[in-house]
VOBA-1610 file (N, C-alpha, C; in pm, whole numbers, padded with zeros to 5 digits, always signed):
BEGIN
Unk-00835-01416+00742Unk-00800-01340+00829Unk-00798-01203+00812Unk-00797-01132+00923Unk-00794-00996+00886Unk-00635-00966+00855Unk-00665-00793+00768Unk-00526-00773+00723Unk-00453-00670+00796Unk-00560-00632+00922Unk-00510-00514+00990Unk-00379-00577+01082Unk-00289-00463+01102Unk-00171-00507+01174Unk-00165-00413+01299Unk-00171-00525+01384Unk-00173-00424+01553Unk-00067-00372+01591Unk-00016-00262+01523Unk+00116-00222+01565Unk+00114-00123+01660Unk+00196-00112+01759Unk+00191-00026+01890Unk+00175+00104+01853Unk+00265+00159+01730Unk+00223+00306+01683Unk+00066+00342+01667Unk-00018+00240+01668Unk-00158+00273+01668Unk-00247+00350+01792Unk-00142+00293+01891Unk-00204+00308+02028Unk-00204+00419+02083Unk-00314+00444+02186Unk-00310+00573+02250Unk-00203+00588+02310Unk-00143+00743+02316Unk+00001+00794+02362Unk-00006+00785+02486Unk-00096+00787+02582Unk-00086+00743+02710Unk-00083+00606+02723Unk-00130+00520+02669Unk-00100+00382+02676Unk+00011+00335+02639Unk+00082+00381+02528Unk+00208+00335+02498Unk+00311+00401+02609Unk+00276+00503+02638Unk+00418+00566+02749Unk+00408+00476+02866Unk+00262+00436+02932Unk+00279+00354+03021Unk+00331+00220+03026Unk+00321+00125+02877Unk+00399+00046+02851Unk+00556+00064+02858Unk+00593+00153+02786Unk+00744+00194+02781Unk+00797+00223+02950Unk+00702+00299+03030Unk+00766+00327+03145Unk+00776+00202+03229Unk+00696+00122+03243Unk+00668-00009+03305Unk+00805-00130+03259Unk+00778-00107+03121Unk+00925-00180+03076Unk+01070-00159+03125Unk+01071-00005+03094Unk+01207+00017+03146Unk+01212+00010+03322Unk+01108-00001+03391Unk+01122-00028+03560Unk+01157-00166+03552Unk+01134-00248+03475Unk+01165-00393+03483Unk+01284-00412+03413Unk+01385-00297+03383Unk+01472-00325+03311Unk+01489-00373+03200Unk+01354-00341+03093Unk+01367-00397+02949Unk+01398-00276+02886Unk+01400-00298+02747Unk+01427-00182+02642Unk+01273-00202+02573Unk+01186-00099+02567Unk+01064-00071+02510Unk+01078-00123+02379Unk+01188-00095+02315Unk+01214-00061+02176Unk+01243-00219+02116Unk+01286-00293+02210Unk+01339-00437+02144Unk+01241-00521+02083Unk+01271-00582+01980Unk+01174-00674+01927Unk+01087-00779+02016Unk+01160-00830+02122Unk+01078-00926+02199Unk+01003-00875+02347Unk+01029-00710+02318Unk+00950-00638+02398Unk+00829-00558+02355Unk+00839-00445+02302Unk+00749-00368+02221Unk+00703-00413+02087Unk+00827-00497+02030Unk+00797-00535+01900Unk+00726-00686+01888Unk+00702-00713+02005Unk+00628-00881+02037Unk+00529-00906+01957Unk+00409-00819+01983Unk+00304-00861+01924Unk+00322-00877+01770Unk+00406-00743+01717Unk+00404-00726+01553Unk+00496-00870+01526Unk+00563-00920+01591Unk+00659-01059+01544Unk+00519-01162+01542Unk+00458-01190+01658Unk+00348-01280+01654Unk+00264-01263+01576Unk+00208-01161+01515Unk+00123-01111+01427Unk+00167-01175+01279Unk+00295-01136+01252Unk+00334-01203+01132Unk+00397-01376+01123Unk+00392-01420+01237Unk+00457-01577+01268Unk+00349-01621+01307Unk+00234-01609+01416Unk+00149-01684+01491Unk+00051-01738+01397Unk-00005-01592+01309Unk-00124-01611+01237Unk-00100-01703+01111Unk+00003-01705+01058Unk+00028-01845+00929Unk+00055-01978+01015Unk+00082-01962+01123Unk+00072-02133+01193Unk-00042-02171+01220Unk-00135-02075+01289Unk-00284-02108+01308Unk-00349-02135+01185Unk-00313-02080+01076Unk-00401-02114+00972Unk-00376-02220+00879Unk-00241-02261+00913Unk-00198-02401+00877Unk-00248-02528+00946Unk-00254-02514+01064Unk-00349-02623+01145Unk-00477-02620+01164Unk-00531-02497+01096Unk-00679-02500+01081Unk-00747-02434+01193Unk-00661-02346+01288Unk-00729-02284+01389Unk-00787-02159+01330Unk-00945-02136+01390Unk-00982-02032+01387Unk-01006-01960+01513Unk-00950-01849+01567Unk-00990-01829+01699Unk-01136-01797+01732Unk-01189-01737+01625Unk-01310-01635+01648Unk-01405-01732+01727Unk-01444-01625+01824Unk-01575-01683+01903Unk-01529-01797+02006Unk-01403-01825+02038Unk-01363-01918+02117Unk-01297-01875+02246Unk-01304-01941+02336Unk-01251-01895+02490Unk-01112-01960+02464Unk-00988-01852+02496Unk-00870-01902+02483Unk-00796-01896+02617Unk-00695-01989+02645Unk-00608-01966+02732Unk-00497-01973+02667Unk-00408-01840+02704Unk-00265-01821+02670Unk-00185-01849+02803Unk-00096-01982+02790Unk-00043-02040+02894Unk+00102-01973+02900Unk+00132-01922+02993Unk+00271-01863+03021Unk+00281-01750+02919Unk+00210-01643+02981Unk+00159-01535+02833Unk+00294-01442+02859Unk+00396-01451+02930Unk+00503-01357+02926Unk+00457-01231+02894Unk+00462-01142+02795Unk+00392-00992+02767Unk+00274-01001+02719Unk+00213-01114+02698Unk+00083-01097+02614Unk+00067-01093+02479Unk+00197-01107+02407Unk+00169-01073+02259Unk+00072-01166+02174Unk+00081-01353+02197Unk+00003-01425+02151Unk-00166-01409+02188Unk-00167-01384+02307Unk-00301-01336+02345Unk-00357-01246+02268Unk-00294-01136+02266Unk-00336-00998+02202Unk-00354-01054+02059Unk-00283-01142+01989Unk-00314-01180+01829Unk-00453-01253+01870Unk-00448-01366+01937Unk-00555-01443+01941Unk-00698-01321+01963Unk-00682-01228+02060Unk-00784-01130+02076Unk-00833-01058+01949Unk-00739-00990+01877Unk-00759-00949+01747Unk-00811-01011+01658Unk-00799-01155+01663Unk-00868-01258+01566Unk-01007-01317+01612Unk-01063-01243+01756Unk-01184-01274+01797Unk-01196-01364+01898Unk-01103-01374+01946Unk-01127-01472+02073Unk-01124-01434+02212Unk-01211-01491+02288Unk-01180-01416+02416Unk-01090-01479+02506Unk-00970-01414+02550Unk-00855-01472+02577Unk-00842-01451+02750Unk-00784-01541+02810Unk-00716-01506+02927Unk-00572-01565+02924Unk-00490-01449+02990Unk-00343-01505+02996Unk-00302-01526+03130Unk-00205-01620+03139Unk-00184-01645+03264Unk+00013-01655+03275Unk+00078-01621+03387Unk+00211-01646+03387Unk+00270-01635+03571Unk+00357-01700+03559Unk+00390-01699+03689Unk+00488-01589+03742Unk+00519-01499+03663Unk+00612-01362+03709Unk+00514-01253+03683Unk+00520-01208+03826Unk+00433-01085+03835Unk+00457-00972+03767Unk+00580-00961+03727Unk+00643-00864+03607Unk+00596-00853+03488Unk+00582-01010+03429Unk+00525-01031+03293Unk+00411-00974+03281Unk+00327-00984+03411Unk+00203-00965+03395Unk+00164-00815+03425Unk+00249-00762+03487Unk+00221-00603+03492Unk+00245-00537+03355Unk+00360-00598+03268Unk+00376-00542+03128Unk+00269-00592+03038Unk+00232-00714+03050Unk+00128-00783+02944Unk-00009-00671+02953Unk-00054-00653+03099Unk-00143-00576+03093Unk-00148-00450+03038Unk-00022-00371+03044Unk-00017-00240+02952Unk-00002-00282+02811Unk+00042-00393+02771Unk+00049-00449+02624Unk-00104-00447+02555Unk-00158-00513+02659Unk-00319-00555+02610Unk-00380-00407+02606Unk-00372-00292+02703Unk-00414-00163+02687Unk-00363-00119+02553Unk-00232-00117+02532Unk-00208-00047+02436Unk-00249-00080+02279Unk-00254-00199+02265Unk-00317-00242+02157Unk-00455-00306+02171Unk-00547-00204+02242Unk-00672-00208+02233Unk-00777-00306+02272Unk-00696-00419+02332Unk-00769-00555+02332Unk-00834-00548+02491Unk-00841-00438+02532Unk-00886-00494+02678Unk-01025-00553+02682Unk-01090-00536+02619Unk-01242-00589+02601Unk-01240-00728+02586Unk-01120-00789+02518Unk-01111-00917+02448Unk-01008-00981+02559Unk-00956-00933+02625Unk-00811-01049+02720Unk-00814-00965+02833Unk-00781-01060+02919Unk-00758-01040+03073Unk-00621-01111+03102Unk-00547-01066+03237Unk-00437-01147+03223Unk-00416-01162+03382Unk-00372-01266+03412Unk-00373-01322+03589Unk-00244-01354+03614Unk-00190-01327+03729Unk-00077-01359+03788Unk-00081-01491+03866Unk-00071-01598+03812Unk-00088-01743+03870Unk+00049-01775+03923Unk+00082-01762+04031Unk+00254-01855+04100Unk+00265-01973+04079Unk+00174-02059+04053Unk+00174-02189+04070Unk+00077-02255+03956Unk+00105-02275+03832Unk+00021-02314+03747Unk-00010-02477+03753Unk-00013-02539+03859Unk-00022-02675+03897Unk-00168-02630+03936Unk-00202-02561+03985Unk-00359-02535+04035Unk-00402-02379+03969Unk-00483-02360+03897Unk-00512-02228+03776Unk-00661-02193+03842Unk-00710-02102+03859Unk-00845-02045+03913Unk-00944-02026+03823Unk-00961-02159+03743Unk-01024-02155+03650Unk-01134-02283+03672Unk-01267-02284+03582Unk-01360-02383+03616Unk-01319-02506+03511Unk-01392-02621+03527Unk-01320-02740+03442Unk-01393-02703+03314Unk-01335-02754+03228Unk-01374-02737+03085Unk-01425-02614+03068Unk-01331-02485+03075Unk-01338-02381+03053Unk-01307-02320+02925Unk-01192-02385+02876Unk-01129-02359+02748Unk-01166-02395+02614Unk-01195-02336+02501Unk-01194-02419+02366Unk-01033-02432+02326Unk-00946-02327+02323Unk-00841-02308+02282Unk-00720-02280+02377Unk-00624-02375+02393Unk-00498-02337+02479Unk-00373-02306+02388Unk-00306-02200+02397Unk-00199-02173+02311Unk-00064-02200+02408Unk+00056-02257+02408Unk+00144-02249+02472Unk+00291-02225+02366Unk+00317-02115+02388Unk+00405-02050+02302Unk+00544-02030+02364Unk+00650-02126+02345Unk+00776-02088+02406Unk+00764-02069+02553Unk+00693-02173+02593Unk+00705-02191+02720Unk+00743-02295+02821Unk+00690-02419+02739Unk+00672-02559+02839Unk+00811-02592+02868Unk+00922-02517+02800Unk+01065-02550+02828Unk+01115-02502+02964Unk+01031-02440+03006Unk+01053-02317+03133Unk+00983-02374+03244Unk+00920-02450+03227Unk+00849-02566+03348Unk+00953-02664+03411Unk+00966-02622+03543Unk+01038-02737+03601Unk+00991-02880+03554Unk+01102-02961+03533Unk+01052-03114+03473Unk+00991-03193+03545Unk+01004-03158+03691Unk+00913-03259+03792Unk+00793-03207+03812Unk+00748-03104+03757Unk+00611-03030+03748Unk+00556-03056+03639Unk+00573-03068+03507Unk+00529-03076+03404Unk+00391-03156+03386Unk+00394-03308+03480Unk+00294-03389+03452Unk+00185-03291+03509Unk+00217-03246+03654Unk+00092-03166+03698Unk+00037-03058+03629Unk+00112-02966+03587Unk+00087-02881+03496Unk+00001-02921+03358Unk+00053-03034+03306Unk-00043-03110+03198Unk-00160-03143+03237Unk-00207-03180+03392Unk-00285-03229+03411Unk-00404-03143+03421Unk-00325-03004+03474Unk-00453-02895+03509Unk-00479-02803+03388Unk-00365-02820+03263Unk-00446-02800+03157Unk-00546-02855+03113Unk-00538-03017+03125Unk-00636-03077+03062Unk-00762-03054+03140Unk-00754-03016+03256Unk-00877-03038+03341Unk-00964-02920+03294Unk-00882-02761+03258Unk-00961-02667+03206Unk-00991-02645+03099Unk-00966-02757+03003Unk-01001-02748+02875Unk-01121-02800+02839Unk-01203-02766+02725Unk-01345-02842+02733Unk-01269-02986+02634Unk-01352-03081+02651Unk-01344-03179+02578Unk-01336-03163+02431Unk-01260-03232+02362Unk-01239-03193+02218Unk-01174-03072+02180Unk-01124-02985+02306Unk-01072-02856+02277Unk-00919-02889+02217Unk-00900-02772+02177Unk-00744-02794+02094Unk-00639-02713+02201Unk-00504-02755+02193Unk-00356-02715+02241Unk-00289-02707+02143Unk-00258-02582+02129Unk-00125-02573+02032Unk+00002-02539+02109Unk+00099-02624+02071Unk+00247-02604+02150Unk+00308-02545+02048Unk+00392-02462+02056Unk+00485-02388+01952Unk+00603-02317+02005Unk+00708-02307+01949Unk+00810-02236+01976Unk+00907-02277+02099Unk+00868-02438+02111Unk+00926-02507+02225Unk+01028-02541+02225Unk+01166-02497+02252Unk+01301-02545+02220Unk+01311-02702+02288Unk+01334-02759+02198Unk+01365-02923+02207Unk+01533-02958+02276Unk+01526-03049+02360Unk+01678-03120+02409Unk+01715-03201+02312Unk+01662-03222+02182Unk+01714-03312+02083Unk+01814-03198+02007Unk+01811-03058+01990Unk+01865-02947+01894Unk+02006-02942+01946Unk+02099-02978+01869Unk+02254-02945+01902Unk+02288-02797+01947Unk+02179-02715+01916Unk+02187-02556+01986Unk+02068-02546+02001Unk+02069-02511+02138Unk+01942-02422+02242Unk+01910-02327+02184Unk+01764-02321+02124Unk+01734-02226+02048Unk+01737-02059+02123Unk+01704-02085+02235Unk+01643-01931+02262Unk+01806-01881+02336Unk+01917-01928+02373Unk+02009-01894+02410Unk+02110-01880+02312Unk+02096-01988+02204Unk+02196-01977+02070Unk+02311-02049+02166Unk+02325-02148+02266Unk+02445-02195+02302Unk+02457-02335+02239Unk+02555-02382+02217Unk+02586-02519+02122Unk+02599-02599+02232Unk+02558-02737+02210Unk+02554-02870+02268Unk+02527-02845+02420Unk+02467-02756+02495Unk+02436-02715+02612Unk+02323-02837+02643Unk+02237-02864+02545Unk+02107-02943+02563Unk+02161-03098+02570Unk+02292-03130+02543Unk+02320-03257+02545Unk+02390-03274+02697Unk+02424-03188+02783Unk+02486-03192+02919Unk+02411-03209+03035Unk+02457-03304+03112Unk+02373-03324+03210Unk+02343-03240+03328Unk+02259-03198+03389Unk+02242-03107+03480Unk+02316-03076+03600Unk+02398-03194+03625Unk+02517-03201+03740Unk+02614-03114+03680Unk+02652-03076+03555Unk+02723-03001+03496Unk+02723-02863+03562Unk+02598-02795+03556Unk+02574-02687+03605Unk+02579-02649+03746Unk+02574-02759+03822Unk+02618-02777+03974Unk+02767-02763+04013Unk+02844-02822+03887Unk+02987-02825+03894Unk+03047-02689+03872Unk+02990-02619+03747Unk+03023-02484+03699Unk+02949-02348+03792Unk+02862-02375+03847Unk+02794-02262+03917Unk+02695-02181+03831Unk+02660-02266+03729Unk+02577-02190+03640Unk+02441-02268+03625Unk+02326-02222+03590Unk+02204-02260+03566Unk+02194-02251+03410Unk+02209-02334+03317Unk+02204-02321+03165Unk+02074-02358+03151Unk+01997-02251+03060Unk+01865-02299+03021Unk+01885-02412+02903Unk+01783-02523+02918Unk+01811-02641+02823Unk+01651-02646+02752Unk+01637-02736+02632Unk+01528-02730+02574Unk+01449-02845+02666Unk+01310-02862+02612Unk+01253-02979+02693Unk+01258-03100+02615Unk+01283-03217+02671Unk+01282-03340+02607Unk+01143-03394+02558Unk+01138-03424+02429Unk+01009-03463+02375Unk+00986-03599+02433Unk+01042-03684+02452Unk+01008-03828+02529Unk+00933-03771+02640Unk+00963-03670+02737Unk+00929-03636+02870Unk+00785-03554+02844Unk+00784-03493+02760Unk+00645-03412+02708Unk+00552-03539+02664Unk+00619-03615+02598Unk+00519-03733+02526Unk+00461-03823+02653Unk+00537-03861+02797Unk+00440-03911+02892Unk+00365-03818+02947Unk+00392-03702+02975Unk+00294-03603+03029Unk+00173-03611+02944Unk+00179-03625+02815Unk+00057-03582+02727Unk-00016-03740+02742Unk+00022-03849+02731Unk-00042-03980+02735Unk-00177-03996+02806Unk-00259-04022+02750Unk-00400-04057+02807Unk-00477-03908+02831Unk-00426-03780+02766Unk-00489-03675+02815Unk-00517-03606+02680Unk-00411-03601+02589Unk-00431-03545+02473Unk-00364-03653+02349Unk-00399-03612+02212Unk-00357-03667+02103Unk-00330-03583+01981Unk-00209-03643+01932Unk-00176-03501+01832Unk-00243-03523+01701Unk-00290-03439+01644Unk-00346-03447+01535Unk-00304-03330+01413Unk-00332-03317+01304Unk-00285-03224+01186Unk-00131-03250+01169Unk-00107-03394+01187Unk+00053-03414+01189Unk+00104-03355+01063Unk+00056-03342+00917Unk+00083-03321+00800Unk+00086-03140+00785Unk+00045-03085+00884Unk+00046-02932+00869Unk+00147-02842+00935Unk+00255-02953+00985Unk+00381-02882+01029Unk+00459-02817+00916Unk+00459-02886+00801Unk+00537-02833+00672Unk+00474-02698+00612Unk+00347-02689+00637Unk+00259-02601+00560Unk+00245-02488+00645Unk+00281-02518+00787Unk+00308-02392+00917Unk+00461-02309+00846Unk+00545-02403+00864Unk+00681-02343+00806Unk+00644-02256+00669Unk+00634-02333+00573Unk+00591-02255+00430Unk+00521-02119+00462Unk+00417-02126+00565Unk+00322-02003+00593Unk+00407-01887+00651Unk+00506-01911+00749Unk+00598-01863+00774Unk+00686-01777+00707Unk+00779-01889+00650Unk+00898-01821+00601Unk+00915-01879+00434Unk+00802-01891+00357Unk+00815-01939+00242Unk+00865-02079+00199Unk+00892-02082+00087Unk+00972-02207+00038Unk+01040-02295+00156Unk+01003-02408+00183Unk+01089-02479+00301Unk+01214-02501+00283Unk+01324-02495+00372Unk+01471-02499+00351Unk+01493-02624+00343Unk+01612-02661+00301Unk+01660-02810+00336Unk+01655-02876+00488Unk+01711-02788+00570Unk+01693-02881+00702Unk+01528-02896+00718Unk+01429-02790+00684Unk+01292-02810+00702Unk+01271-02954+00617Unk+01298-02985+00521Unk+01262-03088+00426Unk+01328-03203+00495Unk+01439-03192+00564Unk+01512-03332+00588Unk+01421-03363+00742Unk+01405-03256+00832Unk+01327-03306+00923Unk+01183-03369+00877Unk+01090-03306+00787Unk+00961-03368+00763Unk+01011-03513+00708Unk+01116-03551+00627Unk+01162-03660+00575Unk+01181-03758+00697Unk+01257-03736+00794Unk+01295-03799+00891Unk+01159-03865+00952Unk+01061-03755+00984Unk+00939-03784+01046Unk+00892-03888+00987Unk+00844-03917+00838Unk+00784-03972+00738Unk+00830-04123+00781Unk+00978-04136+00802Unk+01019-04244+00771Unk+01012-04302+00906Unk+01060-04247+01044Unk+00991-04288+01166Unk+00868-04292+01200Unk+00803-04266+01137Unk+00640-04227+01151Unk+00600-04166+01286Unk+00663-04053+01290Unk+00668-03952+01424Unk+00619-03800+01333Unk+00527-03724+01415Unk+00483-03609+01371Unk+00626-03525+01344Unk+00620-03423+01269Unk+00758-03375+01268Unk+00800-03249+01377Unk+00679-03232+01419Unk+00695-03108+01543Unk+00777-03201+01644Unk+00773-03338+01658Unk+00862-03384+01767Unk+01021-03377+01734Unk+01029-03353+01618Unk+01187-03372+01584Unk+01234-03236+01552Unk+01186-03170+01561Unk+01212-02991+01510Unk+01299-02958+01627Unk+01391-02846+01581Unk+01464-02748+01696Unk+01368-02724+01797Unk+01253-02666+01747Unk+01135-02617+01824Unk+01016-02720+01817Unk+00990-02763+01942Unk+00843-02865+01945Unk+00753-02792+01919Unk+00657-02845+01802Unk+00549-02783+01750Unk+00456-02889+01736Unk+00298-02873+01805Unk+00237-02966+01790Unk+00082-02944+01836Unk-00004-02963+01730Unk-00137-02951+01736Unk-00195-03085+01838Unk-00271-03038+01933Unk-00296-03148+02062Unk-00457-03142+02041Unk-00534-03237+02082Unk-00681-03260+02116Unk-00705-03300+02235Unk-00751-03220+02303Unk-00809-03304+02455Unk-00900-03433+02436Unk-00852-03542+02509Unk-00922-03661+02504Unk-01049-03650+02577
//
């Protein structure tokens, strides 16, 4: 993979200031790691994961599902893919477009506002690769099956889908909010206390929506991906990998962040 790091400091000043202005308009800090620093983060974290799973984005048509500010898609574009990003949030799309321009990826990436991703404006079998990075846990549970059916429709037969960074309902600590034990509370508690707490995605629910559409592959690559990102695997990582071997499950099902490489049936 190329060693070039697509940092925002390399961008044309006009595009950089446009990005910063839109971020502030949306109530965001443009200097925050998860805003202006998001592409750099994914450059350092997503690339080793792609390599561990043997995914080469070059010359592929790719969909970044739930693109947020476009960080993962920009990385794919820099690695040679032709990328389309979609998101249900129009504000995210505004900032993603500015982010794409800031990183000089205009020729290789476009972004679209798709308010309901159960119906996306793409042809059947259009994409070789789909990336769903930290997004499936935000899909309403009652809509997930229809969303996965639509992703299946727009992927080419044999195409790959990488699910990663997806908070799991199994984890004692919800990975995005950092709240302990909230994953184990029933939704009825939210109505009682008047708060809508974010929870992870139930792995068994995801498995039901994949059945007959996708199969998990490269299951042994999960620990290689952890090593590529973090170096020597930690004790918890080794424990998850061991439990996976004992139970016969891919370790990405048991991790606090669900991570799976899927192939379209």
